N, C-alpha and C positions, 0 to 999 in steps of 0.2 A: 342628150339635151334634158335639162331640168324642166319638169312640168310644174308650173306654179299653182295650178288649180285643179287637182284631181277630183273626181266625183266623190261625194260623201257616201252614197249607197244607202239603201233602206230608207229613202226619204229624208235623210239628214243632210244639212249643209256641209260642204267640204270643210276639212279641219282648219285650213288656213283662213278661210272666210269667217270662221267662228272667232278668230283671234285678232283680225284687223278690220278697221272700218273703211278702208280704202280698197280700190281694185288691186288684186295681187300684182299686176304689172307695175302699178304706181308704187306699191310698197317695195317692190324689188329695186326700183331705180331711185326712189327718193328717200327711203328710210333704212333699207337693209344695210347693216354695218355702218350707218352714218348717224342718224338722229333718232331719239326716242319717238314713240307714237302712242298717244293715249286714245283709247276707243271706249266710248260709253256704251252701256248695255242697250240703250235705245237705238244705237247705230249698228248693232250686231244681230244676226238671225238666231238668237238664243232665247226663246221664250221662257225657258226655265233656268236661264243662266248656265252654270256649269255643274249643277248638282247631279246631273246624269253621269258625270265623270267620277266625282267623289263628293259625297254629301257629309255633313257632320255625323250622321248616323253611321255612315261607312267608316269614317275615321275612328269612331268609337268601337266598331266591330274589329277593326284591325288591331287596335290596342288591347282589347279585352278578350277576344275570342279566337284570334288567329295564331297565337303562340309565336309572336315575332321574336327574332333574335337580332343582336347587333351583327352588322352595322346598319340594319334596316331602320333603326331608330337612333336619333341623336337628341340630346336635350341641352338647351343653352339658356343661360341666365346672366344678365348684366354683361353681355358681350363675350362671355366665355362658355366654352363647351364643358359640360359636367362629366366627370369620369363615369364610365358605364357601370362601374360597381355600385353606383348610387341608385340604379334603377333596374338592375338585372340580378338574376339568381338562378338556382337550380330549377330544372323542369319538373320536379316531383318524383314520386316513386317509380323506379325503373327507367327514368330518363337520364342518359349519360351526358348531359349538357349542363353548362354552368353559366350561360349568357342569355337565358331567356328573359324577355321583358316582363317585369312584374307590374301589373296594371295598378295595384294599390300604391306602389311607390311612385309610379309615373303620375298618378292623379294628385298625390301629395305635392310633388314638385310643381305641377301645373298650378295648383292652388296657391303656391308660394311665388308665382310670377314667372315660371320658366316657360320657354317656348319649346314645343314638341315638333321635331322634324322627322317626318316619315319619308324614308329614302327609297329609291329604286322602284317606285310604283309602276314604272313602265315594264316591270318584270313580273309583278305579282298581283296586280289588280286588273281584271279583264277589260273594263271599259277604257282604262288608260293604256293598256297594251294596244288595243285597236286604234285609239285616237293618236297615240304617239307614232305608231307605224305609218298611219296615213299622213300625218304632218311631216314626218321625216322624209317620206317619198316626195312630198310637195316641194320642200326646200332643198332636197338632195344632200342632207347632212345628218349625221347621227345625233340622237337626242337622248335625254333622260329626264325623269320627272320626280320632283320632291313635293311634299305637302307641308305647310307650316300652320300650326295651330297655336295661336298666341292669346294669352289671357287679356282681359280688359286693361287698357292703359299701359301695357308692357311693350318693350322693344327688345327683341332677341339679340341683335347684333349692332355694333357701332357702324358709322358710315364707312363704306368700303366700295371696291369695285370687283367685278368678276372678270375672268379671262375668257369667258364665252358669252354669247348673246343669250337673252332670256325672254320668254313670254311669261308674264304674270297674269294669272286668271283668278280674279276674286270670286270665291265661292260663297262665303257667308261672312256677315259682319262688315265693318268698315275699317280701313287702314289708311293712315296719313303717310304719304310718300314725299320725300324731298330729294330731288335729282340735281346733281351738279355736273359741270363739264369735266372731261377727263383730265387727270394730271399726266397721264401717259396714254396717248391715243393708240388704239389697237394693241393692247398688251398680249403677249404670248403666254402660254401656260407656265413658262419658266419665269415670268415676271409678275408674281402676285402682289397684291396691294401692301402686304406687310413690309416689303422692302422700301416703300414710300409712305410710311405711316404718317410722318410729319407733314408732308405735302398734302396728303388726304385730309388730315385733321384741319390744316389751315384753310384749305379750299372749302371744307364743309361749313366754316364759319361765315362765308360770304353769301351773296345773294344766290338763291337757288334758280336754276334754269327752268325747273318745273316743280311746283308745289301743289299737290292735289290729294284728294281723299278718294280712294277707290271704294266703290260700293258693289254689292252683289251683281255679277254679270259684266262688270267692267274689265278691261284688259289693258296691259301696259307692255310695250315692247322696249327693251333696253339693249343697245349694242354693248359689246364688251368695252370695258374701260370707263363707262359712265358711273360716277359716284352716286350712291343711293343709301338711304336709311328709311325704315318704316316703323310706325308705331300704331298698335291697335287703339281704337277709340273707346267709346263707352261700353262696348260689348266685346266678346271674344271674336277673333278673326280667323278664318280659314281660307287659305289661298293655295293655288298650285303654281309651281315654278317649273317651266319647261326649259331646261338648259340645252343650248345648241352648240355643239362643239365647233370651234372655228377651224376651217380648212384654209390655210393661208399660203401666200407665196413663199414664206419662209420654210414651210414644209417641203416645197419643191426644191428650195436651196439645199435642205438637208438630204434629199434624195440625190441631188446632183453631186454633192460632196461624197456621198457613199459610193456612187458609181465612178467617181474620179480615181478610186483606188485601182482601176484598170490601167492607169497611166504609170509606166515604169518610173518616169522622172519624179512623180509625186510619191513614189514608194521608196525613193532613194534614202540611204542612211546619211545622217549629218556627219560632218568631219569628226575625226577622232578628237576627243577632249573639248568639244564645243561647250562653252560656258553660256547656258541659256539666260543667266542673270546679267550678262555683259551685252548691252545693246550693240556695241561695235562688232562683236563676234557674230551676233545673230543677224545683223542687217543684210549682209550679202546673201546669206541663205534664204532669208525671208524674201528678198527681191527676186531671187531665182525661182522660189516656190510660187510667187504670185505670177511670174511670167509663164511658168509651166501650167498653172491652173487656167490662165487666160487662154493659152494655146489649146488646152483640152476643151474648154467651153466653146471656142470657135469651131471645133470639129464636131461637137455634139449636135445631133440633128433632132430638133423638136418634133419633126414629122414621124420619127420612129418611137415616140413616147408611147409606151403601152401601160395604161393605168391598171392598177391592181383592183382587188375587190374593195367594196365600200369600207371606209375607215370604221373601226370599231371603238371600243371603250378604252383602248390602251392609250399610251402617251403620244404615239406617233401614228401617222396614217400608214395604210398598208404599203408594203414595198412595191415599187414599180420598176420598170426596166427600160433602158434605151436598147432596142433590139431591131435588127433588120426584119421587116415583114411580120407575119403573125408570131407573136412572142408568147412566153410563158406567162400565165396569169398568177398573180401573187396569191399565196395561201397563208395569209397572216391573220392577226387578231381581227375581231369584228363579227365572228359567227354568232348568230342569235340576236344581233343588234338590229333595230329598225333600220331599213334602208340597205341592209346587207345583200349583196348579190351572190348567187350560188358560185361555188368554186368551179374551176375549169375541169376539163376531162381528167380521167384517172391517170395515174403515173404509167400504168401499162399501156394505155391508149396513146399517151404522148410518146412513149418509146417507139411505138409503131410508126410515128410520124404523122398520124392523122386521127382526130377524135372519132370514135365510133368504130374503128377497125379492130377486129378481134386481135387479142394478144397472140404472139407466135407460140407455137407448141414446141416445147423442148424435145429433142430427140429421145431423151430418156424417160419422157412421160409415159404413163400407161396408155396402151392403144385405145382403150375405151374412152379415156379422158381426151385423147387427141381427136377422136372422131366427134365427140360431143362439142369440142371447141370449134369444129368446122360446121356445126349446125346439123349433123346427121346422127341417127341412132345406130349404134354398132349392132351387127348381126350376132345373134346368140349361137354359140357353137354347141353342137350336141355332145353329150358325154356318154361314154360307154358305161355299162353297169359297174365297172370297177372305179368309176369316178374320174377317169382320165379323159381328156378331150379325144374325140374320135377322129379318125383320118390317118392315112398312111404317112409314114415319114415324120411322125410327130416327135418333136424334141422338147425337152424341158426348157422353160424360159430361163436364160441366165440371170443371175442376181442383178438387181438394180444398182448401177454405179453411184446413184445419188439417192440413197434411201431417205425417207422422211425421218425427222428427229423423233426420238421416243416421246411418248406422252408424258407431260409433266404432272406430277402429283398435285392435287388441289388441297390446300390447307383447310382445316376445319374452320368454317366461317365463325363458329362460336368462340374461337380462340384468337382470332385476328380482327383488326379493325383497319379499314382502308385509310391511307394517309390523307390529310387535309390538302386539297388543291384549291388555292385561291381562285375564285370566280372573277368574272369581269366586274361584278358589283363590288367585290372587295377592293379592286383597284379604283373604281369610280368614287367610292365614298370614303376612302381612307387617306384623304389628303390630296387627291388629284382632281380630275374632272368630276364635277358634281359636288365638290366640297365648297362651302362658302356661298352656295346659292341661297342665301338667307335673307330674310326681310325683317 
């Protein structure tokens, strides 16, 4: 069950209460996924606004003293993202990197009117790590945080919509927001605004549903799909955007379709020579496929649905299963994300049929290891002066039929470099979730 209002701890108000001016229960029923909500600073329990999460001085420290690398920083101007080569370079003597953020170039672009986007702050800024984790547990969905630093009078991006809900927290300065109704209600991640740019542009010319100026301490909740644009006023503006990944019914549909592969009728091969471009040839096969899928769905038991671990930063939610009784817990993406639940019991424990039961001891295991596996200490055998175990009738132990593999030689670390493994942040900020949460 989702807890709407967890305690803030250390005398702080709960994270969700800091973001909305209505009771959490009312927010869940009247606004969540439905309509925007504007909350003024005077209506929120934030005496210092949101400077405790990230202040202008903190943003300056991130840019000038923390050695940021892409993709933790994006720069946008006139509605377009600038190439990273314009503000990154080598890390200096002895540093084998070429994408470190150069603060002098960043400041020059900022002076020329570019908006700076600090990405993935839920991973690298302590105050936001804690805040995002608490807020994620409150709403029961994974989140990520970006910060937007915009020069006076500038607008980083054109009118657009996001495919995830957002909380906008105004930290410093003032920003003018214009909100319009959706051209596509509840868009999925695969339905970005670029595919409907003409509709978005035409709608943006009409009367705004909400036309406001956010001041320090104000917040704005926007469900996915609502069009928005924002422009800094007479001074520079700093705000945080908390992106909330949408968990939708369509995600359940995707899971069901994946599980439908268990049905032999749905795995059947199409007739030889079927022309997929011929509607008359495809129609009977399509009809039979729909009937087979309908039959399978009628047999599926929702009571046996076993949810996996919390969805992470990837494109799809964690894999789940329709299984009878206690099922396997999914071990998919999402580790390290706020709201992620620990994985299930180990593979060895599951093979034993019950979590927590010791793994079976193989017959060819060493006796000492076998006894330790059962929780007892093996008795030491006395040895005679010649080094052989004492006792009558001693026989030499036969060779192990399953000897361990020989140790692998370790390469010199000075001559090798580990391969690059994209992190969850790479996926979040490289065109997927977290991209275009811009203001």
